[in-house]
PDB file of N, CA, C and O in Angstrom:
ATOM      1  N   UNK A   1     112.050  87.748 107.708  1.00  0.00           N
ATOM      2  CA  UNK A   1     111.529  87.668 106.356  1.00  0.00           C
ATOM      3  C   UNK A   1     110.388  88.673 106.208  1.00  0.00           C
ATOM      4  O   UNK A   1     109.523  88.770 107.079  1.00  0.00           O
ATOM      5  N   UNK A   2     110.387  89.411 105.118  1.00  0.00           N
ATOM      6  CA  UNK A   2     109.366  90.435 104.933  1.00  0.00           C
ATOM      7  C   UNK A   2     108.106  89.853 104.281  1.00  0.00           C
ATOM      8  O   UNK A   2     108.149  88.853 103.564  1.00  0.00           O
ATOM      9  N   UNK A   3     107.016  90.507 104.557  1.00  0.00           N
ATOM     10  CA  UNK A   3     105.717  90.104 104.007  1.00  0.00           C
ATOM     11  C   UNK A   3     105.575  90.686 102.601  1.00  0.00           C
ATOM     12  O   UNK A   3     106.022  91.803 102.342  1.00  0.00           O
ATOM     13  N   UNK A   4     104.955  89.931 101.697  1.00  0.00           N
ATOM     14  CA  UNK A   4     104.701  90.429 100.349  1.00  0.00           C
ATOM     15  C   UNK A   4     103.205  90.625 100.179  1.00  0.00           C
ATOM     16  O   UNK A   4     102.407  89.760 100.539  1.00  0.00           O
ATOM     17  N   UNK A   5     102.838  91.764  99.630  1.00  0.00           N
ATOM     18  CA  UNK A   5     101.437  92.077  99.386  1.00  0.00           C
ATOM     19  C   UNK A   5     101.282  92.411  97.905  1.00  0.00           C
ATOM     20  O   UNK A   5     102.160  93.034  97.308  1.00  0.00           O
ATOM     21  N   UNK A   6     100.185  92.002  97.328  1.00  0.00           N
ATOM     22  CA  UNK A   6      99.961  92.237  95.913  1.00  0.00           C
ATOM     23  C   UNK A   6      98.935  93.341  95.708  1.00  0.00           C
ATOM     24  O   UNK A   6      97.926  93.405  96.411  1.00  0.00           O
ATOM     25  N   UNK A   7      99.203  94.212  94.734  1.00  0.00           N
ATOM     26  CA  UNK A   7      98.311  95.295  94.357  1.00  0.00           C
ATOM     27  C   UNK A   7      97.999  95.184  92.867  1.00  0.00           C
ATOM     28  O   UNK A   7      98.734  94.543  92.116  1.00  0.00           O
ATOM     29  N   UNK A   8      96.925  95.802  92.458  1.00  0.00           N
ATOM     30  CA  UNK A   8      96.529  95.812  91.049  1.00  0.00           C
ATOM     31  C   UNK A   8      97.355  96.836  90.296  1.00  0.00           C
ATOM     32  O   UNK A   8      97.620  97.926  90.804  1.00  0.00           O
ATOM     33  N   UNK A   9      97.763  96.483  89.078  1.00  0.00           N
ATOM     34  CA  UNK A   9      98.452  97.421  88.191  1.00  0.00           C
ATOM     35  C   UNK A   9      97.677  97.474  86.878  1.00  0.00           C
ATOM     36  O   UNK A   9      97.553  96.469  86.178  1.00  0.00           O
ATOM     37  N   UNK A  10      97.162  98.650  86.555  1.00  0.00           N
ATOM     38  CA  UNK A  10      96.496  98.877  85.280  1.00  0.00           C
ATOM     39  C   UNK A  10      97.480  99.675  84.432  1.00  0.00           C
ATOM     40  O   UNK A  10      97.885 100.778  84.800  1.00  0.00           O
ATOM     41  N   UNK A  11      97.856  99.102  83.296  1.00  0.00           N
ATOM     42  CA  UNK A  11      98.883  99.737  82.462  1.00  0.00           C
ATOM     43  C   UNK A  11      98.296 100.010  81.083  1.00  0.00           C
ATOM     44  O   UNK A  11      97.695  99.135  80.459  1.00  0.00           O
ATOM     45  N   UNK A  12      98.486 101.255  80.621  1.00  0.00           N
ATOM     46  CA  UNK A  12      98.012 101.607  79.284  1.00  0.00           C
ATOM     47  C   UNK A  12      99.062 102.433  78.564  1.00  0.00           C
ATOM     48  O   UNK A  12      99.856 103.137  79.188  1.00  0.00           O
ATOM     49  N   UNK A  13      99.054 102.336  77.257  1.00  0.00           N
ATOM     50  CA  UNK A  13     100.003 103.097  76.435  1.00  0.00           C
ATOM     51  C   UNK A  13      99.479 104.510  76.273  1.00  0.00           C
ATOM     52  O   UNK A  13      98.299 104.723  75.992  1.00  0.00           O
ATOM     53  N   UNK A  14     100.376 105.479  76.454  1.00  0.00           N
ATOM     54  CA  UNK A  14     100.038 106.894  76.293  1.00  0.00           C
ATOM     55  C   UNK A  14     101.159 107.533  75.490  1.00  0.00           C
ATOM     56  O   UNK A  14     102.182 107.930  76.048  1.00  0.00           O
ATOM     57  N   UNK A  15     100.965 107.632  74.184  1.00  0.00           N
ATOM     58  CA  UNK A  15     102.028 108.136  73.316  1.00  0.00           C
ATOM     59  C   UNK A  15     103.182 107.160  73.294  1.00  0.00           C
ATOM     60  O   UNK A  15     103.002 105.984  72.982  1.00  0.00           O
ATOM     61  N   UNK A  16     104.370 107.642  73.625  1.00  0.00           N
ATOM     62  CA  UNK A  16     105.562 106.788  73.645  1.00  0.00           C
ATOM     63  C   UNK A  16     105.785 106.118  74.990  1.00  0.00           C
ATOM     64  O   UNK A  16     106.750 105.370  75.151  1.00  0.00           O
ATOM     65  N   UNK A  17     104.913 106.370  75.958  1.00  0.00           N
ATOM     66  CA  UNK A  17     105.079 105.868  77.321  1.00  0.00           C
ATOM     67  C   UNK A  17     103.983 104.878  77.676  1.00  0.00           C
ATOM     68  O   UNK A  17     102.926 104.840  77.047  1.00  0.00           O
ATOM     69  N   UNK A  18     104.260 104.078  78.700  1.00  0.00           N
ATOM     70  CA  UNK A  18     103.257 103.226  79.324  1.00  0.00           C
ATOM     71  C   UNK A  18     103.014 103.791  80.722  1.00  0.00           C
ATOM     72  O   UNK A  18     103.954 103.983  81.493  1.00  0.00           O
ATOM     73  N   UNK A  19     101.757 104.052  81.039  1.00  0.00           N
ATOM     74  CA  UNK A  19     101.382 104.615  82.327  1.00  0.00           C
ATOM     75  C   UNK A  19     100.774 103.502  83.169  1.00  0.00           C
ATOM     76  O   UNK A  19      99.876 102.791  82.717  1.00  0.00           O
ATOM     77  N   UNK A  20     101.265 103.357  84.388  1.00  0.00           N
ATOM     78  CA  UNK A  20     100.808 102.308  85.299  1.00  0.00           C
ATOM     79  C   UNK A  20     100.100 102.948  86.489  1.00  0.00           C
ATOM     80  O   UNK A  20     100.611 103.891  87.093  1.00  0.00           O
ATOM     81  N   UNK A  21      98.930 102.430  86.815  1.00  0.00           N
ATOM     82  CA  UNK A  21      98.131 102.945  87.931  1.00  0.00           C
ATOM     83  C   UNK A  21      97.811 101.823  88.905  1.00  0.00           C
ATOM     84  O   UNK A  21      97.438 100.720  88.507  1.00  0.00           O
ATOM     85  N   UNK A  22      97.964 102.123  90.182  1.00  0.00           N
ATOM     86  CA  UNK A  22      97.521 101.225  91.249  1.00  0.00           C
ATOM     87  C   UNK A  22      96.239 101.816  91.813  1.00  0.00           C
ATOM     88  O   UNK A  22      96.303 102.773  92.584  1.00  0.00           O
ATOM     89  N   UNK A  23      95.065 101.273  91.452  1.00  0.00           N
ATOM     90  CA  UNK A  23      93.817 101.870  91.915  1.00  0.00           C
ATOM     91  C   UNK A  23      93.579 101.725  93.419  1.00  0.00           C
ATOM     92  O   UNK A  23      92.848 102.528  94.000  1.00  0.00           O
ATOM     93  N   UNK A  24      94.177 100.721  94.060  1.00  0.00           N
ATOM     94  CA  UNK A  24      93.979 100.573  95.505  1.00  0.00           C
ATOM     95  C   UNK A  24      94.514 101.775  96.276  1.00  0.00           C
ATOM     96  O   UNK A  24      93.935 102.173  97.287  1.00  0.00           O
ATOM     97  N   UNK A  25      95.611 102.352  95.806  1.00  0.00           N
ATOM     98  CA  UNK A  25      96.259 103.453  96.525  1.00  0.00           C
ATOM     99  C   UNK A  25      96.251 104.759  95.741  1.00  0.00           C
ATOM    100  O   UNK A  25      96.705 105.786  96.247  1.00  0.00           O
ATOM    101  N   UNK A  26      95.742 104.732  94.520  1.00  0.00           N
ATOM    102  CA  UNK A  26      95.735 105.899  93.640  1.00  0.00           C
ATOM    103  C   UNK A  26      97.156 106.427  93.438  1.00  0.00           C
ATOM    104  O   UNK A  26      97.427 107.617  93.599  1.00  0.00           O
ATOM    105  N   UNK A  27      98.049 105.511  93.083  1.00  0.00           N
ATOM    106  CA  UNK A  27      99.445 105.834  92.810  1.00  0.00           C
ATOM    107  C   UNK A  27      99.723 105.468  91.361  1.00  0.00           C
ATOM    108  O   UNK A  27      99.275 104.427  90.881  1.00  0.00           O
ATOM    109  N   UNK A  28     100.466 106.330  90.661  1.00  0.00           N
ATOM    110  CA  UNK A  28     100.776 106.086  89.262  1.00  0.00           C
ATOM    111  C   UNK A  28     102.272 106.259  89.017  1.00  0.00           C
ATOM    112  O   UNK A  28     102.971 106.943  89.765  1.00  0.00           O
ATOM    113  N   UNK A  29     102.738 105.623  87.956  1.00  0.00           N
ATOM    114  CA  UNK A  29     104.105 105.790  87.489  1.00  0.00           C
ATOM    115  C   UNK A  29     104.103 105.532  85.995  1.00  0.00           C
ATOM    116  O   UNK A  29     103.046 105.312  85.404  1.00  0.00           O
ATOM    117  N   UNK A  30     105.266 105.557  85.385  1.00  0.00           N
ATOM    118  CA  UNK A  30     105.332 105.333  83.942  1.00  0.00           C
ATOM    119  C   UNK A  30     106.666 104.725  83.569  1.00  0.00           C
ATOM    120  O   UNK A  30     107.590 104.670  84.380  1.00  0.00           O
ATOM    121  N   UNK A  31     106.756 104.265  82.323  1.00  0.00           N
ATOM    122  CA  UNK A  31     108.003 103.722  81.808  1.00  0.00           C
ATOM    123  C   UNK A  31     107.927 103.627  80.303  1.00  0.00           C
ATOM    124  O   UNK A  31     106.857 103.768  79.711  1.00  0.00           O
ATOM    125  N   UNK A  32     109.063 103.389  79.692  1.00  0.00           N
ATOM    126  CA  UNK A  32     109.126 103.264  78.233  1.00  0.00           C
ATOM    127  C   UNK A  32     108.613 101.910  77.749  1.00  0.00           C
ATOM    128  O   UNK A  32     108.265 101.766  76.577  1.00  0.00           O
ATOM    129  N   UNK A  33     108.563 100.919  78.635  1.00  0.00           N
ATOM    130  CA  UNK A  33     108.035  99.600  78.312  1.00  0.00           C
ATOM    131  C   UNK A  33     107.018  99.214  79.386  1.00  0.00           C
ATOM    132  O   UNK A  33     106.962  99.837  80.446  1.00  0.00           O
ATOM    133  N   UNK A  34     106.219  98.189  79.107  1.00  0.00           N
ATOM    134  CA  UNK A  34     105.262  97.701  80.107  1.00  0.00           C
ATOM    135  C   UNK A  34     106.006  97.245  81.361  1.00  0.00           C
ATOM    136  O   UNK A  34     105.602  97.567  82.478  1.00  0.00           O
ATOM    137  N   UNK A  35     107.078  96.507  81.175  1.00  0.00           N
ATOM    138  CA  UNK A  35     107.823  95.994  82.323  1.00  0.00           C
ATOM    139  C   UNK A  35     108.446  97.127  83.132  1.00  0.00           C
ATOM    140  O   UNK A  35     108.446  97.075  84.362  1.00  0.00           O
ATOM    141  N   UNK A  36     108.973  98.145  82.465  1.00  0.00           N
ATOM    142  CA  UNK A  36     109.545  99.283  83.180  1.00  0.00           C
ATOM    143  C   UNK A  36     108.465 100.046  83.947  1.00  0.00           C
ATOM    144  O   UNK A  36     108.699 100.480  85.075  1.00  0.00           O
ATOM    145  N   UNK A  37     107.290 100.213  83.347  1.00  0.00           N
ATOM    146  CA  UNK A  37     106.185 100.892  84.031  1.00  0.00           C
ATOM    147  C   UNK A  37     105.750 100.087  85.255  1.00  0.00           C
ATOM    148  O   UNK A  37     105.482 100.659  86.312  1.00  0.00           O
ATOM    149  N   UNK A  38     105.678  98.767  85.117  1.00  0.00           N
ATOM    150  CA  UNK A  38     105.292  97.902  86.242  1.00  0.00           C
ATOM    151  C   UNK A  38     106.331  97.982  87.355  1.00  0.00           C
ATOM    152  O   UNK A  38     105.980  98.087  88.531  1.00  0.00           O
ATOM    153  N   UNK A  39     107.605  97.933  86.986  1.00  0.00           N
ATOM    154  CA  UNK A  39     108.686  98.022  87.973  1.00  0.00           C
ATOM    155  C   UNK A  39     108.678  99.376  88.674  1.00  0.00           C
ATOM    156  O   UNK A  39     108.842  99.446  89.892  1.00  0.00           O
ATOM    157  N   UNK A  40     108.489 100.447  87.916  1.00  0.00           N
ATOM    158  CA  UNK A  40     108.457 101.788  88.512  1.00  0.00           C
ATOM    159  C   UNK A  40     107.249 101.968  89.428  1.00  0.00           C
ATOM    160  O   UNK A  40     107.339 102.643  90.454  1.00  0.00           O
ATOM    161  N   UNK A  41     106.118 101.364  89.058  1.00  0.00           N
ATOM    162  CA  UNK A  41     104.935 101.437  89.919  1.00  0.00           C
ATOM    163  C   UNK A  41     105.191 100.687  91.225  1.00  0.00           C
ATOM    164  O   UNK A  41     104.840 101.178  92.298  1.00  0.00           O
ATOM    165  N   UNK A  42     105.799  99.506  91.145  1.00  0.00           N
ATOM    166  CA  UNK A  42     106.118  98.753  92.369  1.00  0.00           C
ATOM    167  C   UNK A  42     107.025  99.572  93.273  1.00  0.00           C
ATOM    168  O   UNK A  42     106.837  99.588  94.489  1.00  0.00           O
ATOM    169  N   UNK A  43     108.004 100.249  92.692  1.00  0.00           N
ATOM    170  CA  UNK A  43     108.907 101.091  93.483  1.00  0.00           C
ATOM    171  C   UNK A  43     108.152 102.258  94.123  1.00  0.00           C
ATOM    172  O   UNK A  43     108.388 102.588  95.285  1.00  0.00           O
ATOM    173  N   UNK A  44     107.248 102.881  93.370  1.00  0.00           N
ATOM    174  CA  UNK A  44     106.462 104.002  93.908  1.00  0.00           C
ATOM    175  C   UNK A  44     105.572 103.539  95.062  1.00  0.00           C
ATOM    176  O   UNK A  44     105.432 104.244  96.062  1.00  0.00           O
ATOM    177  N   UNK A  45     104.977 102.361  94.925  1.00  0.00           N
ATOM    178  CA  UNK A  45     104.130 101.821  95.996  1.00  0.00           C
ATOM    179  C   UNK A  45     104.979 101.536  97.233  1.00  0.00           C
ATOM    180  O   UNK A  45     104.592 101.888  98.348  1.00  0.00           O
ATOM    181  N   UNK A  46     106.131 100.903  97.042  1.00  0.00           N
ATOM    182  CA  UNK A  46     107.007 100.603  98.165  1.00  0.00           C
ATOM    183  C   UNK A  46     107.432 101.884  98.891  1.00  0.00           C
ATOM    184  O   UNK A  46     107.416 101.936 100.121  1.00  0.00           O
ATOM    185  N   UNK A  47     107.807 102.904  98.136  1.00  0.00           N
ATOM    186  CA  UNK A  47     108.220 104.173  98.754  1.00  0.00           C
ATOM    187  C   UNK A  47     107.070 104.809  99.531  1.00  0.00           C
ATOM    188  O   UNK A  47     107.266 105.330 100.628  1.00  0.00           O
ATOM    189  N   UNK A  48     105.870 104.761  98.951  1.00  0.00           N
ATOM    190  CA  UNK A  48     104.712 105.310  99.657  1.00  0.00           C
ATOM    191  C   UNK A  48     104.480 104.560 100.966  1.00  0.00           C
ATOM    192  O   UNK A  48     104.296 105.182 102.012  1.00  0.00           O
ATOM    193  N   UNK A  49     104.486 103.234 100.914  1.00  0.00           N
ATOM    194  CA  UNK A  49     104.223 102.441 102.110  1.00  0.00           C
ATOM    195  C   UNK A  49     105.304 102.624 103.172  1.00  0.00           C
ATOM    196  O   UNK A  49     105.020 102.528 104.366  1.00  0.00           O
ATOM    197  N   UNK A  50     106.537 102.885 102.750  1.00  0.00           N
ATOM    198  CA  UNK A  50     107.639 103.110 103.695  1.00  0.00           C
ATOM    199  C   UNK A  50     107.540 104.471 104.381  1.00  0.00           C
ATOM    200  O   UNK A  50     107.954 104.612 105.532  1.00  0.00           O
ATOM    201  N   UNK A  51     106.997 105.474 103.687  1.00  0.00           N
ATOM    202  CA  UNK A  51     107.043 106.840 104.210  1.00  0.00           C
ATOM    203  C   UNK A  51     105.717 107.369 104.733  1.00  0.00           C
ATOM    204  O   UNK A  51     105.705 108.293 105.546  1.00  0.00           O
ATOM    205  N   UNK A  52     104.608 106.808 104.289  1.00  0.00           N
ATOM    206  CA  UNK A  52     103.296 107.318 104.709  1.00  0.00           C
ATOM    207  C   UNK A  52     102.966 106.841 106.121  1.00  0.00           C
ATOM    208  O   UNK A  52     103.407 105.781 106.565  1.00  0.00           O
ATOM    209  N   UNK A  53     102.191 107.648 106.795  1.00  0.00           N
ATOM    210  CA  UNK A  53     101.729 107.250 108.124  1.00  0.00           C
ATOM    211  C   UNK A  53     100.648 106.188 107.974  1.00  0.00           C
ATOM    212  O   UNK A  53     100.004 106.108 106.927  1.00  0.00           O
ATOM    213  N   UNK A  54     100.440 105.376 108.998  1.00  0.00           N
ATOM    214  CA  UNK A  54      99.371 104.371 108.932  1.00  0.00           C
ATOM    215  C   UNK A  54      98.003 104.986 108.616  1.00  0.00           C
ATOM    216  O   UNK A  54      97.201 104.380 107.905  1.00  0.00           O
ATOM    217  N   UNK A  55      97.739 106.176 109.137  1.00  0.00           N
ATOM    218  CA  UNK A  55      96.441 106.803 108.863  1.00  0.00           C
ATOM    219  C   UNK A  55      96.321 107.230 107.399  1.00  0.00           C
ATOM    220  O   UNK A  55      95.241 107.139 106.817  1.00  0.00           O
ATOM    221  N   UNK A  56      97.419 107.693 106.803  1.00  0.00           N
ATOM    222  CA  UNK A  56      97.373 108.061 105.378  1.00  0.00           C
ATOM    223  C   UNK A  56      97.182 106.828 104.507  1.00  0.00           C
ATOM    224  O   UNK A  56      96.432 106.868 103.532  1.00  0.00           O
ATOM    225  N   UNK A  57      97.847 105.747 104.845  1.00  0.00           N
ATOM    226  CA  UNK A  57      97.672 104.504 104.094  1.00  0.00           C
ATOM    227  C   UNK A  57      96.225 104.051 104.184  1.00  0.00           C
ATOM    228  O   UNK A  57      95.622 103.697 103.171  1.00  0.00           O
ATOM    229  N   UNK A  58      95.666 104.059 105.379  1.00  0.00           N
ATOM    230  CA  UNK A  58      94.280 103.635 105.574  1.00  0.00           C
ATOM    231  C   UNK A  58      93.315 104.536 104.808  1.00  0.00           C
ATOM    232  O   UNK A  58      92.345 104.057 104.221  1.00  0.00           O
ATOM    233  N   UNK A  59      93.585 105.850 104.814  1.00  0.00           N
ATOM    234  CA  UNK A  59      92.713 106.800 104.131  1.00  0.00           C
ATOM    235  C   UNK A  59      92.721 106.598 102.615  1.00  0.00           C
ATOM    236  O   UNK A  59      91.684 106.724 101.964  1.00  0.00           O
ATOM    237  N   UNK A  60      93.879 106.287 102.064  1.00  0.00           N
ATOM    238  CA  UNK A  60      94.000 106.143 100.612  1.00  0.00           C
ATOM    239  C   UNK A  60      93.625 104.761 100.113  1.00  0.00           C
ATOM    240  O   UNK A  60      93.317 104.591  98.933  1.00  0.00           O
ATOM    241  N   UNK A  61      93.645 103.773 100.991  1.00  0.00           N
ATOM    242  CA  UNK A  61      93.430 102.393 100.573  1.00  0.00           C
ATOM    243  C   UNK A  61      91.993 102.152 100.136  1.00  0.00           C
ATOM    244  O   UNK A  61      91.042 102.448 100.859  1.00  0.00           O
ATOM    245  N   UNK A  62      91.864 101.606  98.931  1.00  0.00           N
ATOM    246  CA  UNK A  62      90.573 101.154  98.403  1.00  0.00           C
ATOM    247  C   UNK A  62      90.673  99.636  98.283  1.00  0.00           C
ATOM    248  O   UNK A  62      91.139  99.126  97.263  1.00  0.00           O
ATOM    249  N   UNK A  63      90.241  98.911  99.311  1.00  0.00           N
ATOM    250  CA  UNK A  63      90.505  97.473  99.354  1.00  0.00           C
ATOM    251  C   UNK A  63      89.728  96.647  98.328  1.00  0.00           C
ATOM    252  O   UNK A  63      90.138  95.534  97.999  1.00  0.00           O
ATOM    253  N   UNK A  64      88.630  97.168  97.827  1.00  0.00           N
ATOM    254  CA  UNK A  64      87.850  96.403  96.849  1.00  0.00           C
ATOM    255  C   UNK A  64      87.947  97.079  95.493  1.00  0.00           C
ATOM    256  O   UNK A  64      87.316  98.108  95.253  1.00  0.00           O
ATOM    257  N   UNK A  65      88.740  96.492  94.612  1.00  0.00           N
ATOM    258  CA  UNK A  65      88.908  96.998  93.257  1.00  0.00           C
ATOM    259  C   UNK A  65      88.464  95.896  92.310  1.00  0.00           C
ATOM    260  O   UNK A  65      88.898  94.750  92.428  1.00  0.00           O
ATOM    261  N   UNK A  66      87.598  96.248  91.375  1.00  0.00           N
ATOM    262  CA  UNK A  66      87.069  95.283  90.426  1.00  0.00           C
ATOM    263  C   UNK A  66      87.476  95.704  89.011  1.00  0.00           C
ATOM    264  O   UNK A  66      87.182  96.821  88.585  1.00  0.00           O
ATOM    265  N   UNK A  67      88.133  94.835  88.306  1.00  0.00           N
ATOM    266  CA  UNK A  67      88.527  95.080  86.920  1.00  0.00           C
ATOM    267  C   UNK A  67      87.630  94.216  86.053  1.00  0.00           C
ATOM    268  O   UNK A  67      87.602  92.994  86.194  1.00  0.00           O
ATOM    269  N   UNK A  68      86.903  94.857  85.159  1.00  0.00           N
ATOM    270  CA  UNK A  68      85.980  94.123  84.295  1.00  0.00           C
ATOM    271  C   UNK A  68      85.818  94.886  82.988  1.00  0.00           C
ATOM    272  O   UNK A  68      86.419  95.946  82.812  1.00  0.00           O
ATOM    273  N   UNK A  69      85.035  94.373  82.093  1.00  0.00           N
ATOM    274  CA  UNK A  69      84.711  95.052  80.845  1.00  0.00           C
ATOM    275  C   UNK A  69      83.215  95.305  80.807  1.00  0.00           C
ATOM    276  O   UNK A  69      82.432  94.568  81.406  1.00  0.00           O
ATOM    277  N   UNK A  70      82.829  96.348  80.101  1.00  0.00           N
ATOM    278  CA  UNK A  70      81.414  96.624  79.872  1.00  0.00           C
ATOM    279  C   UNK A  70      81.201  96.750  78.373  1.00  0.00           C
ATOM    280  O   UNK A  70      82.066  97.244  77.649  1.00  0.00           O
ATOM    281  N   UNK A  71      80.054  96.304  77.921  1.00  0.00           N
ATOM    282  CA  UNK A  71      79.720  96.424  76.509  1.00  0.00           C
ATOM    283  C   UNK A  71      78.767  97.588  76.304  1.00  0.00           C
ATOM    284  O   UNK A  71      77.846  97.798  77.094  1.00  0.00           O
ATOM    285  N   UNK A  72      78.994  98.339  75.243  1.00  0.00           N
ATOM    286  CA  UNK A  72      78.114  99.442  74.906  1.00  0.00           C
ATOM    287  C   UNK A  72      77.750  99.339  73.444  1.00  0.00           C
ATOM    288  O   UNK A  72      78.527  98.837  72.631  1.00  0.00           O
ATOM    289  N   UNK A  73      76.576  99.812  73.119  1.00  0.00           N
ATOM    290  CA  UNK A  73      76.096  99.788  71.751  1.00  0.00           C
ATOM    291  C   UNK A  73      76.678 100.977  70.982  1.00  0.00           C
ATOM    292  O   UNK A  73      76.608 102.118  71.439  1.00  0.00           O
ATOM    293  N   UNK A  74      77.239 100.700  69.836  1.00  0.00           N
ATOM    294  CA  UNK A  74      77.788 101.760  68.983  1.00  0.00           C
ATOM    295  C   UNK A  74      76.800 102.037  67.851  1.00  0.00           C
ATOM    296  O   UNK A  74      76.555 101.171  67.012  1.00  0.00           O
ATOM    297  N   UNK A  75      76.246 103.219  67.830  1.00  0.00           N
ATOM    298  CA  UNK A  75      75.255 103.560  66.817  1.00  0.00           C
ATOM    299  C   UNK A  75      75.907 104.078  65.565  1.00  0.00           C
ATOM    300  O   UNK A  75      75.216 104.415  64.604  1.00  0.00           O
TER     301      UNK A  75
END
């Protein structure tokens, strides 16, 4: 049985596309829908993890990612 690991997916609309970013590994993908972008990002992450050397994975990995909002004053 294979191990499952979860990564962050930040998805935003860019024109007619949705762009998905995994900040832990700095990997991005896109799709015509949110679900397609999420699925394509998962595939890109899997391919990277299958082909990258352990040292490359360690070098790119950002284990602490914080998603939050900040408020700014609009003058």
